[in-house]
KOLGU-248987 format. One record per residue (C-alpha): residue in one letter; x, y, z. Coordinates in steps of 0.5 Angstrom, whole numbers, plus 2048, in hexadecimal, padded with zeros to 3 digits. Example, Ala and Ser with C-alpha at 12.3 -4.5 7.8 and 13.67 -1.06 7.14 Angstrom:
A8197F7810;S81B7FE80E;
//
This chain:
M8007C27F7;V7FC7C97F7;L8007CB7F0;D7FE7C57ED;K7F77C67EE;L7F77CD7EC;K7FA7CB7E5;E7F47C77E4;I7EF7CC7E6;M7F37D27E3;P7F97D27DE;S7FD7D87DF;T7FD7DD7DA;C8037E27DD;K80A7E07DA;E80E7E67DD;P80F7E87E4;V80A7EE7E6;N80C7F57E8;I80F7F47EF;M80E7FB7F1;S8067FB7F0;P8027F87F6;Q7FD7F67F1;L7FE7F17EB;N7FF7F37E4;N7F97F37E0;D7FB7EF7DB;C7FD7E97DF;E7F87E57E2;H7F97E37EA;A7FC7DC7EB;F7F67DB7F0;K7F07DF7EC;A7EC7D97EC;I7EB7D97F4;L7E97E07F4;T7E27E07F7;I7DC7E57F8;L7DA7E67FF;P7D37E87FF;K7CF7EC804;P7C97E9808;G7C47EE806;G7C77EE7FE;G7CD7F17FB;K7D47EF7FD;Y7D97F1801;G7DF7F07FC;K7E37EA7F9;F7E87E67FD;Y7ED7E07FC;S7EA7DA7FF;L7EE7D5802;P7E87D0802;A7E87D17FB;L7EF7CE7FA;N7EC7C77FD;D7F27C5801;P7F17C1807;R7F87C480A;I7F57CB80A;D7F07C880F;R7F57C6814;L7F97CC814;P7F97D181A;Y7F57D7819;S7FC7DC819;I7FF7D8813;R7F87D980F;I7F97E080F;L8007DF80C;L7FD7DA807;E7F87DF805;A7FD7E5804;A8027E1800;I7FC7DF7FB;R7F97E67FB;N8007E97F9;C8037E37F5;D8067E67EF;K80B7E17ED;F8117E57EF;Q8117E87F6;V80C7E37F8;T80B7DC7F4;E8077D67F4;E80C7D27F7;D80C7D77FD;V8047D57FD;E8067CE7FD;K80B7CF803;I8057D2807;I8007CD806;D8057C7807;W8077CB80E;E8067C5812;N80C7C280E;T8107C880C;S8107CC812;P8157C7816;K81A7C8810;Q81B7D0811;V8187D280A;E8187D9809;I8117DC806;P8107E4804;F80A7E7807;K8077EE805;P8037F180B;A7FD7F580A;R8007FB80E;L8067FE812;L806801819;L80B80681B;H80D80A821;D811811821;Y81780D824;T81880881E;G81480B819;V818812818;P81D80F814;A81880C80F;L81581280E;V81C81580D;D81E810808;L817812804;A818819804;S81F818801;M81C8137FC;R8188197FA;D81E81D7F9;A8218177F5;M81B8167F0;K81B81E7EF;N82281E7ED;L8218187E8;G81C81D7E5;N8168197E7;D81081B7EC;P81281B7F3;N80B8197F5;K80C8127F2;I80F8117F9;N80A80F7FE;P809809802;L8068037FE;T803800804;P7FF804809;V80380780F;D800809815;F80580D819;V80480E821;V808813824;D80881082B;H81080F82D;S81281682F;V80E818835;Q81181883C;V80F818843;N81181F846;V80B822849;I80781D84E;R80281E853;S7FF82484F;E7F882584C;N7FD829847;A801823846;V7FF82183F;Q80082883C;A80682983F;N80A82383D;M807824836;E80A82B836;L811828838;E810823833;F80F82882D;Q81582C82F;R81982682F;Y817823828;K814829825;E81982881F;R81782081E;F81082281F;A810827819;F813822815;I80E81D816;K808822815;W80B82480E;S80C81C80D;S80481B80E;S80282180A;V80681F804;L806817804;Q800813802;N7FE80D805;M80080F80C;L7FC811812;V800815817;V7FD81481F;P80081B822;P80381B829;G7FF81B82F;S7FA81682C;G7FC80F82F;I80180982E;L801806827;H7FF7FF829;Q7F980182D;I7F7806827;N7F8800823;L7F47FC827;E7EE801828;Y7EE804821;L7F380381C;A7F27FB81B;H7ED7F9815;V7ED7F1817;V7EB7F1810;F7ED7F580A;N7E97F7804;D7ED7FA7FF;N7EA7FC7F9;G7E57F67FA;I7EA7F17FB;L7E97EE803;F7EF7EC807;P7F17EB80E;D7F57F1811;S7FC7F0813;V8017F5815;V8097F5816;A80C7FB81A;T8127FE81D;D8117FC824;S8117F5827;H80A7F582B;T8067F6825;T8047EF826;M7FF7F282B;I7FA7F2825;N7FB7EB825;G7F57EB82A;L7F17EE825;G7F27E8820;V7F77EC81C;A7FD7E981A;G8037EE81C;W80A7EF81E;G8107F381F;V8157F481A;G81B7F8819;G81C7FF815;I81E7FD80E;E8197F780E;A8147FC810;E81680180A;A8167FB805;A80F7F9807;M80D800807;L80F800800;G80C7FA7FD;Q8117F57FE;P8107EE802;L8137ED808;S8177E6809;M8157E280F;V8167DB811;L8107D7811;P80F7D6818;G80D7D081D;I8077D1821;V8067D0828;G7FF7CE82A;F7FD7D1831;R7F67CE833;L7F37D2839;S7EE7D083D;G7E97D2843;K7E97D9846;L7ED7DE84A;R7EB7DE851;D7E87E4855;G7EE7E9856;V7F27E7850;T7F47EC84B;A7F67EB844;T7FD7ED846;D7FE7E784A;L7FC7E3845;V8007E6840;L8067E6844;T8057DE846;V8047DD83E;T80B7E183D;Q80E7DC842;I80B7D683F;L80D7D7838;R8147DA83A;N8157D383D;H8127D0837;G8167D3832;V8137D782C;V8187DB829;G8167DC822;K80F7D9822;F8087DB822;V8047D9828;E7FD7D8827;F7F87D882D;Y7F17D482D;G7EC7D0831;E7E67D2835;G7EB7D683A;A7ED7DA834;A7E57DB832;E7E47DE83A;L7EA7E3839;S7E87EA837;L7EB7ED831;A7EF7F2836;D7F27EC83A;R7F47E9833;A7F77EF831;T7FB7EF838;I7FE7E8836;A7FF7EA82F;N8037F0831;M8087EC835;S80A7E882F;P8117EB82F;E8127E9836;Y8107E2835;G8147E282F;A80F7E082A;T80E7E4823;M8077E4824;G8027E282A;F7FC7E1826;F7F47E1827;P7F07DF821;V7EA7E3820;D7E37E1824;H7DD7E4827;V7E17E882C;T7E57EB827;L7DE7EE823;Q7DC7F082A;Y7E27F482B;L7E27F7824;K7DB7FA826;L7DD7FC82C;T7E2800829;G7DE804824;R7DF80081E;S7D880081A;D7D37FA81A;E7D57FA812;T7DC7F9813;V7DB7F4819;S7D67F0814;M7DB7F080F;V7E17ED813;E7DD7E7816;A7DA7E680F;Y7E17E680C;L7E57E2811;R7DF7DC811;A7DF7DC80A;N7E77DB80A;N7E77D6810;M7EB7DB814;F7E57DC819;V7E57D8820;D7DE7D7822;Y7DE7D3829;N7D77D2829;Q7D97CD823;P7DD7C6824;Q7E47C8822;Q7E87C581D;E7EF7C281F;R7F57C781D;V7FC7C581D;Y8017C8821;T8097C7822;S8087C6829;Y8037C782E;L8027CA835;Q7FC7CB83A;L7FA7D0840;D7F47CF844;L7F27D7846;A7F07D584C;D7F77D384E;V7F97DA84D;E7FB7DE853;P7FC7E6855;C8047E7853;V8097EC851;S80F7EB84D;G8167ED84F;P81B7F0851;K81E7F084B;R81B7EC845;P8147EC843;H8147E4843;D8167E484A;R80F7E384D;V80E7E3855;P8077E1858;L8057E785C;K8057E3862;E80C7E2861;V80F7E985F;K8117EA866;A8157E4867;D8187E4860;W81A7EC861;Q81E7EA867;A8217E4864;C8237E985E;L8267EE862;G82B7E9865;N82C7E585F;K8327E685A;L8327EB855;G82E7E984F;F8277E984D;K8247E7854;G8297EA858;F82C7F085A;A8327EE85F;V8307F2865;P8347F086B;K82F7ED871;K8317F3876;E82F7F8871;Q8287F586E;N8247F9874;K8277FF873;V823805873;S82580C870;K822812872;F82181986E;T81D81F86D;F81881F868;Q815826867;G81682886E;Q813821870;P81681C874;A81781686F;E81B80F86F;L81D80A86A;G81F80386B;H8217FD866;G81A7FB862;S817802863;V81380485D;V81580A85A;I81180A854;A80A807853;A80880884C;I801806849;T804805842;S80480283B;C7FF7FF836;T8007F8839;N7FB7FA83F;T7F880183D;S7F57FE837;N7F17F983C;P7EB7FD840;S7EA7F7845;V7F17F9848;M7F1800847;I7EA80084B;G7ED7FC850;A7F3801851;G7ED806852;L7E9802857;V7F080185B;A7F180885B;K7EA80985D;K7EA804863;A7F0807865;C7EE80E866;E7E880C869;L7EC80986F;G7F180E86F;L7F780B86C;E7FC810868;V80280F863;K808812866;P80A818863;W811816861;V80E81085D;K80E812855;T807810853;S80481184C;L7FF80F847;A80080F840;P7FA80C83C;G7FB809835;S7F580D832;G7F0812834;V7EB80D835;V7EE80B83C;T7ED81283F;K7E681283C;Y7E480C840;L7E880E846;L7E4814846;Q7DD811845;S7DE80C84B;G7E081284F;L7E780E851;Q7EC81384E;K7EB817854;Y7ED812859;L7F3810854;N7F5818855;Q7F581885C;Q7FA81285C;G7FE816858;F7FC812851;N7FB81884D;I7FB817846;V802819843;G80181883C;Y7FF814836;G80480F834;C80A80B836;T80D80D83C;T810809842;C81080383E;I815805839;G81980983E;N81681083D;S815810844;G818817845;E81C81984B;L81B817852;D81B81D857;E82281F859;S82181D860;V81F81685F;A82481585A;S82A81785F;A827813864;I82780D85F;S82E80E85C;E832810863;N82F80A867;D82F805861;V828804862;V8257FE85E;A81F80285C;A8197FF858;A814801853;V80D7FE852;L80A7FF84B;S8057FC847;G8097FB841;N80C7F583D;R8147F683E;N8187F7844;F81F7F6842;E8247F9847;G826800845;R820801840;I81A804845;H81F809849;P82780984A;L825809852;T820803852;R8247FD852;A81E7F9854;N8187F984F;Y8127F5850;L80C7F484B;A8057F484E;S7FE7F684C;P7FB7FD84D;P7F87FB853;L7FE7F8856;V8027FE854;V7FD803858;V7FE7FE85E;Y8057FE85E;A80580585D;L801805864;A806800867;S80C804865;T8107FE865;V8107F7861;D8137F4868;I80C7F286A;D8087EC86B;F8017EF869;E7FD7E886D;T8007EA874;E8027F1874;P7FE7F7873;I7FF7FC86E;G7FE802872;T7FA805878;G7F3808876;K7F080E879;D7ED80B87E;G7F3808881;K7F280187F;S7F77FD87A;V7F57FD873;Y7F67F686F;F7F77F4868;R7F07F1868;D7ED7F786B;I7EE7FB864;W7EE7F685F;P7E87F685A;S7E47EF858;N7E47ED851;E7DC7EF852;E7DD7F6854;I7E27F784E;A7DD7F4849;E7D87F884C;V7DC7FF84B;V7DE7FD844;Q7D77FB842;S7D5802843;S7DB806842;V7DE80383C;L7DA806836;P7DA80582E;D7D980D82D;M7E080E831;F7E480B82C;K7E080E826;S7E181582A;A7E981482C;Y7EB812825;E7E7817821;A7EB81C825;I7F2818823;R7F081A81C;K7EF82281E;G7F6822821;N7F8826827;P7FA82E828;M80182D829;W801828823;D7FD82D81F;Q802833820;L80882F81D;H809833817;V80B82F811;P80D83180A;A80882F804;S80D82C800;T80E8257FC;L8158257FE;Y818826805;S81C82C807;W82282980A;D82582D80F;P82D82C80F;N82D82E816;S828829819;T82B82381D;Y82581F81D;I82381F816;H82881F810;D82881D809;P82B816808;P830815803;Y82D80E800;F82B8117F9;K8308177F8;N8328167F0;M82D8117EF;T82D80E7E8;V82680C7E4;E8298067E3;P82B8017E8;P8338007E9;G8337F97E9;P8367F47ED;Q83C7F77F1;G8427F37F3;V8477F57F8;K84F7F67F6;D8557F77FB;A8507F8801;Y8537F9808;C8507F680E;L84D7FB812;L84B7F6818;S84C7EF819;F8477EC81E;G8467E5821;D83F7E2823;S8397E5825;I83A7EC823;T8337EF824;T82F7F5821;D8307F8828;H8387F8827;I8377FB820;S831800820;P831806824;V82D80682B;G82D809831;S83080F833;I83581382F;H83C812833;K840819834;D846817830;S84381482A;P843816823;A83B817824;A83C81C82A;K842820826;Y83D821820;L838823825;L83D828828;Q83F82B822;H83782C820;G837831827;L83482C82B;D83582B833;R836824835;R830824839;D82C825833;F82F81F82F;N82981B831;T82A81482E;Y82B810828;G82480E828;S822815828;R826817822;R82581181D;G823816818;N82A818817;D82E814813;E834818815;V83381781D;M83180F81C;T83780E817;R83C81081C;G83980C821;T83980681D;F83E801821;A83F806826;N83D80082C;I842800831;R8417F9832;L8447F882B;V8497F282A;N84D7F3824;K8527EE822;L8567F481F;L8577F7825;K85A7F0829;E8587F1830;E8557F8830;V84D7F8831;G84A7FF82E;P847802828;K84E803824;T8527FF81F;I8587FF81B;H859803814;I85D7FE811;P86180280C;T864806811;G863802818;D86080881B;K85B806821;L85480A81F;T84D80A821;V84980681C;Y84680C819;D84D810818;A85080A815;A84A809810;M84A81080E;R85281080D;Y85080A808;K84B80D805;A84F813803;A85480F800;D84F80C7FC;Q8508057FF;D84B800800;T84A7FC807;V8477F5809;I8467F2810;L8487EB812;A8437E8817;G8427E181A;A83B7DE81C;D8347E181D;Y8367E881A;G8317ED81B;S82D7E9821;G8287EC826;S8237F2824;S8227F481D;R8257FB81C;D8257FF816;W82B803818;A82F7FC818;A82F7FC811;K82E80380F;G834805813;P839800810;M837802809;L83880980B;L83F80880E;G841805807;V8407FD809;K83F7F9802;A83F7F2805;V83E7EE80B;I8427E880B;A83F7E3811;K83E7DC813;S8377DD813;F8327E3814;E82B7E4818;R8267E4813;I8237EB813;H8297EE813;R82C7EB80D;S8267ED809;N8277F480C;L82E7F480A;V82C7F2803;G8267F8803;M82C7FD804;G8307FA7FE;I8367F6803;I8387EF801;P8377EA806;L83C7E4805;C83C7DE809;F8427DA80A;K8427D3808;P8407CE80D;E8467CC812;E8497D280F;D84A7D9812;A84F7DF813;D8537DB818;T8547D4814;L8557D880E;G85B7DC811;L8587E3810;T85B7E8814;G8567EE812;H85D7F1810;E85C7EF808;C8587F2803;Y8527EF800;T84F7EE7F9;I8487EB7F8;N8477EA7F0;L8407EA7EE;P83D7E97E7;R83C7F07E4;K8357EF7E2;I82F7ED7E7;R82C7E87E2;E8337E47E3;M8327E37EA;R82D7DE7EE;P82B7DE7F5;C8307DB7FA;Q8357DA7F5;D83D7D97F6;V8417DF7F6;A8497DF7F6;V84D7E37FB;T8547E57FA;T8597E97FE;D85F7EC7FD;T8637E7801;G8617E27FC;K85C7DE800;S8567DD7FD;F84F7DA7FF;T8487D97FD;C8427DC800;T83A7DB7FF;A8377E27FD;R8317E2801;F82C7E57FC;D8277E07FE;T8227E27F9;K8217E57F2;V81E7EB7F5;E8247EC7F9;L8287EC7F3;E8247F17F0;Y8257F57F6;F82D7F47F6;N82D7F67EE;H82A7FD7F0;G82E7FE7F6;G8297FD7FB;I8217FC7FC;L8208047FD;P8248057F6;F8207FF7F3;V8198027F5;I81B8097F2;R81D8077EB;N8178027EB;L8138087EC;N81780C7E8;K8158087E2;E80E8087E3;
//
């Protein structure tokens, strides 16, 4: 074992746990792995720095590890402080082949954080409030800063309102700033006072493409210590960076805040699916066709919670942009990561995107020295994977996915037949239940004075959108060439099709202009509308009123075709029931055809200016044509100039006035940004373990309560407590916006917690909805009103639940909201892993019933009062200890307190992770 080897070469001299707030070890404590700290020399003399050498461990198990696991191993070794990260954790990772099937947990400390405005604002609000708390404790508020580097990209606010105009970018950005001026000003203030944080302003691009082209390091050099880049972010498609050989994935808001403040993330050591690629893509096949094929294969295989690692001679043939496209859609195939190890293709991309020769040389030297570089010119050592898959790239064929799920792939030659089957199929993922006699119905209407018509399958939205594809020059140039050929033959997109082009960075605009292709895209209506996430996340804007009326009044199953990564029903636009994912050139083709009810092999797309039929084959470019334009038009200087401009900002951002103050000036009338009450009356010393006495049951649930049931999501219902709050603050109903846009206001979000209309609460018997029974009076109230009545009477509350409480997407407000409602404990059969840690992070006690027991078997009705007895001192508690729960009816039972580590017990001792951080910084 590695522990025994280390003891032989270097006995530990550190007797006490190190300061767990510091990213560096205490000076008086030798690092457990100091013996393998190795100098990395430069070829011409001097050194790049030092690194923790995996080969120096001389453990043959490491040579068999997948490359993605080696990154986790290096991070554990480098951050081993014997408290947050222990030598035992390192051994678990080295012994991955044996430990991963056992679902063991390990700590992971990423190199950096990536946030966007939609999910990042709540984290900044918490930091601003923590600064106030630090001042109230008599200390310097400037101590509150991210301890892990943070990149914050504002990209989720732009909407496609203005189209088909040379002025569309400017007009849409003006509307964006009008809607979100208050949020943007708060973000700008944060960027001016918080250290260790870079803010990329609105109008710059999409965070994942910017991460790929600019932000990613691949290898860090932090004060002379070299280590692999790694990142977690509050967006599931963070995995796009896996295509660059950087480990990264999406996490929830509380995990992100914890990582930002130097705390480790707890994760299950994953299984790894080895996916061998062979051969080459055929002519006319795109990276989008490949990723939709891979998504279907992996979805069928089952990769939830696993890493997928791609390898083989086929992987070596893929461009970096193609790899990034595949990695981007990891959430759609269910994996935590879709990883491509660094090789020569990675190095070439780093040079293309303007990274310096010195940086690229350092990246290669480090990764080769630490056995993390793949050289396909050398014999490959066998690596062990949990399971194996393979794909011959020559077998991939042109395709789309839809009409309702990204993994429902349809070969292009079968789209017409599949569409017609879907029309008549019973309602479901592949069915619309349209009666046979109505399937060919055509609805005529007038569009801007011109006669127009729509039928089932008519394309009303055609969007080149999303970092999935706009980061890939080959498919973007391909779209431009399709537009060019169509213009030359006299084809035009019908004016009622809402067309848009939203690149993920300014680089795309530069090479489309350089190649002369943007003018042809403009002629077909694909003017650039903005730089950010648009149609792919539902920011598609309104359809023209005449089109919307034609769809609604005639019950038309209208279609959207987009180059995005998700197409769930209702996501793209409320009026497009059919949504297809396709490559950018296919988006243009479908826009020209104006329907998905077409067989491109036998039916013409339209009639050319010479009166002859124009077919798919007449406008589809060859791979050779595309490569030739990419070679001459995509240049390193474009990346350098685009990202120099990012740091300069833009006029609207620059004109935002923010006060030059260390503390944020909270506006009590704001409905977007509000000072949360987490730190009110905070004491210098921790409060210690807080038991629960005579608590009432706020809610009683069965199995599988998800974070969507708990957390505020979607639109704000007109009769909800949140709506009443906004009306009281003078807002009209049309200005409510969504819960997502108001995540920085705890007053709105607390009122929206448990406001899901599908909530099934056992206290209500058969009734479904966001209400509960106030036990002392028997009154039926909204969950928020009942919770406030309990709080006003100084009465604690608990929640009873079944299995898998908190499953689904990780959401910070699924833990923050219950805490602010006054919930002290959740007693459940089992918890989703991340949600359990989030509850601990907010100071809520997660209790598990003993096996074979639950509320029903114990005869608990939810009308009892519950007392949870805990030791008064944290040193008397241990991870996962048994706890007695008693009730006022005489029933008692034993639960397991799911504080799974000593670190989590420390969080609980302080009342949550954020108070823990404040007190530790206060003591420094």
